[in-house]
C-alpha positions in Angstrom: 18.3 -5.8 27.7 18.1 -5.5 23.9 17.3 -2.2 22.2 16.4 -2.1 18.5 17.1 1.2 16.8 15.3 2.1 13.5 15.9 5.4 11.9 15.3 7.6 8.9 12.3 5.6 7.6 11.0 8.6 5.7 7.5 7.2 5.2 5.1 9.1 2.9 1.4 8.6 2.3 0.3 5.2 1.1 0.7 4.9 -2.7 3.5 7.4 -2.9 7.2 7.0 -3.1 10.1 9.2 -2.0 11.5 10.9 -5.1 9.1 8.7 -7.1 11.5 5.9 -6.6 11.8 4.5 -3.0 8.9 2.7 -1.4 9.8 3.7 2.1 6.6 2.3 3.7 7.4 -1.2 2.4 11.0 -0.8 3.6 9.8 -0.1 7.1 7.5 -3.1 7.1 10.4 -5.3 6.1 12.4 -3.9 9.0 9.6 -4.7 11.4 9.4 -8.2 9.9 13.1 -8.7 10.3 12.8 -8.0 14.0 9.9 -10.5 14.2 12.2 -13.1 12.8 14.7 -12.8 15.7 14.7 -15.6 18.3 15.1 -12.9 20.9 13.0 -9.9 20.3 14.0 -6.4 21.5 12.8 -5.1 24.9 12.2 -1.7 23.3 12.4 -0.2 19.8 13.6 3.4 19.5 12.8 5.4 16.3 15.5 8.1 16.1 13.8 10.6 13.9 12.6 11.2 10.4 9.8 8.8 10.8 8.1 10.4 7.9 9.4 12.5 5.0 7.0 15.4 5.1 5.5 15.7 8.5 2.0 15.2 7.1 -0.8 13.4 9.0 -1.4 10.8 6.2 2.3 9.9 6.3 2.1 9.3 10.0 -1.0 7.2 9.5 0.8 5.1 6.9 3.8 4.7 9.3 1.4 3.3 12.0 0.0 0.8 9.5 3.5 -0.4 8.6 4.5 -1.0 12.2 1.4 -2.9 13.0 3.4 -6.1 13.3 5.8 -4.7 15.9 5.7 -6.9 18.9 7.8 -4.7 21.2 6.9 -1.3 22.8 8.5 1.7 21.2 9.8 5.2 21.8 10.4 7.9 19.2 12.0 11.3 18.9 11.6 13.7 16.0 14.0 14.4 13.1 14.2 17.3 10.8 11.5 15.9 8.5 9.1 15.3 11.4 6.4 17.5 13.0 6.1 17.7 16.8 2.4 18.1 16.5 2.1 15.4 13.9 4.1 13.0 16.0 2.1 13.7 19.1 -1.2 13.3 17.3 -0.2 10.1 15.6 1.2 8.5 18.7 -0.9 9.5 21.7 0.6 6.7 23.7 4.0 8.4 23.6 4.4 10.8 26.5 7.1 13.5 26.8 8.8 14.5 30.0 6.8 17.0 32.0 9.8 19.4 32.2 10.7 19.2 28.5 9.1 22.5 27.8 7.2 21.5 24.6 10.1 19.5 23.2 9.6 15.8 22.4 12.1 14.5 25.0 11.7 11.4 27.1 13.2 9.7 30.2 12.6 6.0 30.0 13.6 3.7 32.9 14.4 0.0 32.8 15.7 -1.8 35.9 19.3 -0.7 36.3 19.3 1.3 33.0 17.9 4.6 31.7 17.4 6.0 28.2 17.1 9.8 27.6 15.7 11.0 24.2 16.6 14.4 22.9 14.6 16.6 20.5 17.0 18.3 18.0 14.3 19.5 15.6 14.3 23.1 14.3 10.9 23.4 12.4 11.4 24.1 8.7 15.2 23.5 8.8 17.4 20.5 7.9 20.0 21.2 10.5 19.5 20.4 14.2 20.0 22.2 17.5 20.4 21.5 21.2 19.5 24.9 22.6 20.2 25.9 26.2 16.7 24.8 27.3 17.1 21.3 25.9 20.7 21.0 27.3 19.5 22.2 30.7 16.8 19.5 30.7 19.5 16.9 29.9 21.8 18.2 32.6 19.0 18.2 35.1 18.0 14.6 34.3 21.6 13.4 34.5 22.1 15.2 37.9 19.2 13.3 39.4 21.1 9.9 39.4 24.8 9.5 38.9 24.8 5.8 39.5 22.5 4.4 36.8 24.0 4.0 33.4 22.4 6.1 30.7 22.0 5.8 26.9 21.1 9.0 25.0 19.1 8.9 21.8 19.0 11.9 19.3 18.5 12.4 15.6 21.3 14.7 14.5 24.8 13.3 15.1 26.9 15.2 17.7 30.0 15.0 15.6 31.2 16.0 12.1 31.1 13.1 9.7 33.3 14.7 7.0 30.6 14.3 4.4 30.3 18.0 3.4 26.7 18.3 2.4 25.6 16.4 5.6 27.9 18.3 7.9 26.3 21.5 6.5 23.1 20.3 8.2 24.7 19.2 11.4 23.9 19.8 15.1 24.3 23.2 16.6 25.2 23.0 20.3 27.2 19.9 20.0 30.2 21.5 21.8 27.9 22.4 24.8 26.6 18.8 24.7 30.1 17.5 25.0 30.7 19.6 28.1 27.6 18.1 29.7 28.7 14.6 28.9 32.2 15.3 30.4 30.5 16.2 33.7 28.3 13.1 33.8 30.2 9.9 33.6 27.2 7.6 33.7 26.5 8.1 30.0 27.6 4.9 28.3 26.5 5.5 24.7 24.8 8.0 22.4 22.8 6.7 19.4 21.7 8.8 16.4 20.6 8.8 12.8 20.3 11.5 10.1 23.5 10.5 8.2 21.9 7.4 6.5 25.2 5.6 7.1 26.7 3.4 9.8 29.2 5.6 11.6 31.1 5.2 14.9 32.5 8.3 16.6 32.7 10.0 20.0 31.3 13.1 21.7 32.5 14.4 25.0 34.6 11.2 25.4 31.5 9.0 25.0 31.0 6.5 22.2 28.4 7.4 19.5 26.9 5.1 16.9 25.0 6.3 13.9 22.4 3.8 12.5 21.8 3.5 8.7 18.4 4.3 7.5 15.8 1.7 6.4 14.8 3.9 3.5 17.9 5.0 1.5 21.6 5.6 2.1 24.0 8.5 1.6 27.4 7.7 -0.1 30.5 7.9 2.0 32.7 10.0 -0.4 30.8 13.2 -1.3 33.2 15.8 -2.7 32.9 19.4 -1.6 30.7 21.3 -4.1 29.1 18.3 -5.6 25.3 18.0 -5.3 23.9 15.6 -2.7 23.5 12.1 -3.8 21.8 8.9 -2.6 22.7 5.2 -3.2 21.0 1.9 -3.0 23.2 0.4 -0.3 21.6 -2.1 2.1 19.2 -0.7 4.7 19.8 -1.8 8.3 18.8 -1.7 11.9 21.0 -1.4 14.9 20.6 -3.9 17.8 22.1 -2.5 21.0 22.8 -5.4 23.4 22.9 -3.9 26.9 23.5 -6.9 29.1 26.4 -5.5 31.1 25.0 -2.2 32.5 28.2 -0.3 31.7 28.8 -1.8 28.2 26.7 -1.5 25.1 27.4 -3.9 22.3 26.0 -2.9 18.9 25.2 -5.2 16.0 24.2 -4.1 12.5 21.2 -6.1 11.3 20.7 -5.8 7.5 17.2 -5.7 6.2 16.4 -7.4 3.0 13.3 -8.5 1.1 11.9 -11.5 3.0 13.2 -14.8 1.7 13.4 -18.4 3.1 16.1 -18.8 5.7 16.9 -22.1 7.4 20.0 -21.1 9.2 20.4 -20.3 13.0 19.4 -16.9 14.4 20.4 -16.7 18.0 19.5 -13.1 18.6 
């Protein structure tokens, strides 16, 4: 099983750019084209939040236009820039778990594997949260089946990245999440976004990988008290190769403007 993770696309309405500089719609389309170039396409694509930059309907419409070339089915969870209503309206084919209580959380099953998507959105805020209701939903799903390996997707990272201005907008409830993970050993990986950087960490004794954005990146060294900054580092996708049910192997696939390539591409 191959999972492609795309995150922090921050698409805005057609003809607009983020901060009047970044054409995030074109960047998303390049990411979709990069997947199309693979010899082995993903079984599923997971968008881990911040699909759009402003939660507006026209931005979601533009997002849909830019993923028209996506050959694989996809799942999505909201990030802090998203709107639950906007996400549901733009993607009526996405269904949320009946017991999620209004949160955009999913339980996706593949033979011998399971992916749970968590909604960390707090409307109007940059930081994220896993409140008791969302954690109870997760614990209930994990308690249903202790034998099938699980991958968990969420937007906000369940760890401190030691990038001060990003950690200030981190995830409330991550300690409680770690306690849930410690009780359920079938969780093999967590994947997230939000940081706009490739980061590997752990939470509750489980490995976590953070995928870079396709839109723009955050610098590694951001001193305390300095204003937030952005850099033109390469955008990327994560490919999670889940052949062994209990092992997830993650590759970083860099996205670049399309250009002729005659070399091998075995993925």
